N, C-alpha and C positions, 0 to 999 in steps of 0.2 A: 560452521554453522549450519545445525540441521535446517531445513526448510519449517518444521514445526516452529526453530524460536525466533527464524526469519518473520514469521507472519502473528509470534506472538509478543515482537518485539516491538513490531510496526503498529501493533493493538496498544502497546505501551506507552507508544511513541506519541499519540494521537491524541491518546488520555492525558499526557501531560502537556503536550503542546499545543495543541489545539486541532481540530479535522479541516481541514479548507478544500473549496471547489473552485471548480475554470482550471487549475493548473496543477502539475505538480505541488508547486509552494509560490507564494505572493510574488516572489522575485521572475517566476517563469512567463513570459510572455512581458515582461516590462522592461526588459535591457537585450542592446543587440550582445550575442556571438551566444557563449553558450554563460548562462546564468547560475551562480552558486548560489548553495545553498546556505540560508546564514541559522546559524545553528539558533532554535528555541522559535523558528519558526513554525507555525502549523504547514501540516500536510495533506494531500488527499490518502485514497487507498495504496496509487502506485506510488506516489513521491513517500510514505512512509517506510513504503518494503524498501525502494534506493536508498532512501538515509540508514537505515539499518545495514545492511547488504555495502555498505559505503559509499553510494552515491553513484558510481559508475561501476561497479560489477554487477555486471548482469547473466553473469551462468544461475547465483541465487535465486537472484529479482524476476530468472524466465520461468525459474521453475517454482516459487512462491506464486509465484502469480496465475502458473497452471493449474498448483490449487485449492487456488481462491476462484477462479475460472469454475472447475469441478464442481464448487460447491455451489456458487451459487448458479451452476448449470446453463452457462452460455462460453463463449469464447473467450478466451484472456484478453482478444485485443478488444473486446468489448467494457472491460470494468472501468475503464474512464469515465466513459460514456453513463454506466450505472450508479459510478461515484457523483457525478458530477449532476445527475438530472434533477431537478427543481424540489419536488419531494421529499429527497432522499435526507436520511436523519444519521448524520453521528453514530448513533447508539447502531442506529443498523446495519454501518461500515464495521465497527467494533464485535458486531456479533457476528460476522460472516470473517474477519480476519481470525478470529475467537474458535469459529467452527471449523475452518479452513486445516488451523493447525490442529486440532483435535484428529481430523484424517491423518493429517499427515505424520500426528504423533503414531497412532495406532499402524499406521501401512513404514514404520519404522523411520520416517526420512525426514 
């Protein structure tokens, strides 16, 4: 899947299933071991990227995180903190994912 498609599909996932703050999805941080994604759970920006890449497929996720971080003007590792800022809104997250997708698409990624 192209990076632009991953970013757009992550935004679509949040539109369809909802946005989440605090962890990738609601079960992360509430279970011992590896928390599994439950289909239909809301996700944060990184969780949605992870879900559309197959939950544990990190190559595409890493590249998509890089484009999202560039779009936001920050290190990709700061995306979680950006997403979880209390005043952050779902619309801001969607706009960032769509904007990063457009940038990736222009670059043929």
